[in-house]
N, C-alpha and C positions, 0 to 999 in steps of 0.2 A: 427186322426187329423193330425198327420203327413203328411198322404196321400192327405189329402182335402189342408194343406198349400202347398204342391208341386206344386198340379192342379193349386191355386191361382198364385202361379210364374208362371207357364207356360202361364195363361191366362192373367195376367194383363198388360205386355209389348203390346200385340196386342191391349188389347183395348185401351193403350194410343196412338198408333199410329194414327195420325191426317187422316181424309179423304181428298182427294185432292179436292184443289179449284176449280171451274168451269174452271177457268183461266188457271191452272194446265193440266186440262183434256187436253184442247183444246192446248197447248203447246205440249203434249204428242203426241196427234194425229198429229200435223205438225211433229215433231221429228220422229214418227215410218214411216213416208213416205221419209222423207228427205235422199237425196244421193248427195254425191258430183257430179256422172254423172249419167245418166240413158239413154239406149238404148231400145226402146221398139217397136215391132210389133203389129198391133193393127187392128181388124177389127169393124169396124163402121157400125151399122146395123138402116138404118132410118125406123121407123115402123109407118105407117100411121095408122089413128082411126079405120080403117076395117080391119087392120091386114096385109096389103100389103107392104112387106120389101124390101129392096134396101140395097145392101151391097158397103161398100167402104172400103178399104184397105191403111192405112196408116204408115208412120213411124214416131216416135219421139224421138227426142234426147234434151237431157236436162243437165245443167252445174250449179250447188250451189256453189257460192263465197263469202265469209261475208254474208251470209244469203240472198244473191240477185241472184234469178233464172233466166236464159235464156232458152228459149224453141223454139226449130225447128220443123214443121211438115210439113213432105212432102206426099203427097197424091200421091199414088201408080196405084190405079185403081179405078172405070172405067175411060175409056178414055175419058169421057166428062170431067173429074176432074182433069186426071194426071196432074204431075208435077205441080200442084196448091202448091204452099208454104207458111207458116204462120209461123212469127215470134215473139216473144213476149220477151220482155229484161226489165229485172226489175233492177233499181239503184234507191239508196237512197228513196227507198217506192213510186218511180215512175216508172208506168209500162207502157213502150212504146211498141207499136203492128204496124204491117205491114205483107201486104199481095200482094203474087203475084199469079196475073192471069195471064196464058201462053195466054189465047184466045187473051186479050188485050196486052200482052208482056211489062207490066211494075209493078212497084211496087206500093201500094196507102196505105201510113199511115191510122190507125184507128182512128177516131176522139174520144174526149172522148164522145160526143154524139152518137157513134155507140156502145158503149162497150156491151150495153144491146141487141143489135142486135143479130140475129141468125148469128152461125158460120157455114158456108157452107150447110145451109138448114137445120141444125140439132137442137135438143133442147138446146144444150149449146149454151151459148151466147160467146162472145168474152171476157168478165169479167172471165166467168166460166173456160176458157181455161188458165187462170193464176192460179187461185185458185178457191175451193170453201168452203174453211175456213179462219177463220180470227184468227191472235195469239193476246196474251195480248194487245197488243199496238193498233191494230186497231178496236178493239170492247170491248164494255162490255158485261163479259160473266156472265150468272146465273144458277147454278144447278136446274133444274124445278123437276125432277124427279129420281130415281135410284132405280134399282131393284138389284136382286141376280146376275145379270149378263151383266147389262147397265146402263150408265149416259145418261141422258138427258139434254142436254145443249143448254140455249137460248142465241143467241149471236145478241147483236144489233150494229152493225157498228157506228163507231163516225162522219165518213164521209158518207153520203148515197149517193150510185149512182144506182144499179140497182135493190138491195133490202132493204128493210128496216130492214129485221132481218130475222137470218136462226136460225132455230131447229136441231141439231143433236143429234141422238143416236148412243152412241158409245158404243162398246164390252169393256168390263172390263180386258179381258184376253189379248187382241192385241191392246186396242187402235185404231182400226179401225172403221170408220164410217160405221154401217150399214144402216144407213138412214138420210138424209138432207133435210130439208122442207127449201123453199127459199120463203119467204114474200115480198109483195110489199112496197113501202114505207109508207104506210100508216099502214104496222105492222099488218094488219087484213089478207088482201087477199091472200090465197095461189097462188102463182103461178105456182110453179114447185116441185115435188120433186126426191131426186135422192138415188136411193136404190141399194144396194149390194146385185146380187143375188149370187154372188159365190166369197170365200176366199182360199186363200193358202199360200204357202211359198217358198221363194228363198232363199234357205240354211236355216241360222235361222229367217230371216225378213219374218214377218206375211205381205201380201199383198193382195189388193182387184183386184180379177181376173177378174170380170165381173159386169158391175152396169149399171143401166138404168136410164136415164133423161127422166120423163115425164111431160109434159104441158098440166095442168089441164084443162084449158079453149077449147082446143082442142083435148084433148086426142091423141095426137103425143107423139111417144117416141121415144128416140133414145137408142141404146144399144152399150155399148163399151166393147170390150173382149180383154183381154190381151193374145196376141198369143205366144208372146215372148218375154222376158226382161231380162236384163243384168245390174247389178249395179257397179257404181265405174270401170267402163271400161275406158281406155284414149280415150277422143273425142275431136279432134282439137278445139278450140275456134274459129277459123273462120268460122265455121258453124253457128255461132250465130251472123251474121253480115248480113247487108242489101246488101255487094256485092254477097254472096253465095245465099241469098234472089232471086236475081236479075238473076244472072248466073247459080247456082245449081252446082257451079265449085269452089272448093277452091283455 
């Protein structure tokens, strides 16, 4: 009897711990991937429906200040896109984006109407380059399924832009998104899927190392592989300016 009572004392506290809400799950997803700064070397592969592949190498720098994230992306190769630069600056829940095309030697601001357009021929849109998940202030979240290892959360944005809803499968252990489905504004038509192909760690931080975005209608896909990454390293704020975008110099 005494042994049974002891076992109950161990079990009861765990039974009383409430499962996280859908909003808390998505906040953990964002928190897990957040860093003050990050420097990434990436391999971007465009994959045609017939399997033909074209590779591009890019470098991305990011900084987050007061939950506002700025990102600069520079194309390193091939020669046809070398020195193309893309800047995304988030401030007070508004994200402004610009692109520098070396062939035209000028900076062009991305309009709101272009946010859902393809980024440099990839399956990622301009809005995807800023974020692929919503925090609790941006969407209504609902836990639609739970397994032993994953949560499945439906997110309906409060302001519909490119997508009417997302469905994310999140790993419980790491809070990394294993798969994200992107639906049209009608919330029924599946447009794209983002699948995590490989995960890893940088120190104690879990990371997604390889992801693939696929467009359902065309069968075209884009694989993004993290070749090297460094977090919380000093990065001059001058990188995240239109001046650097235009000149490539600090």
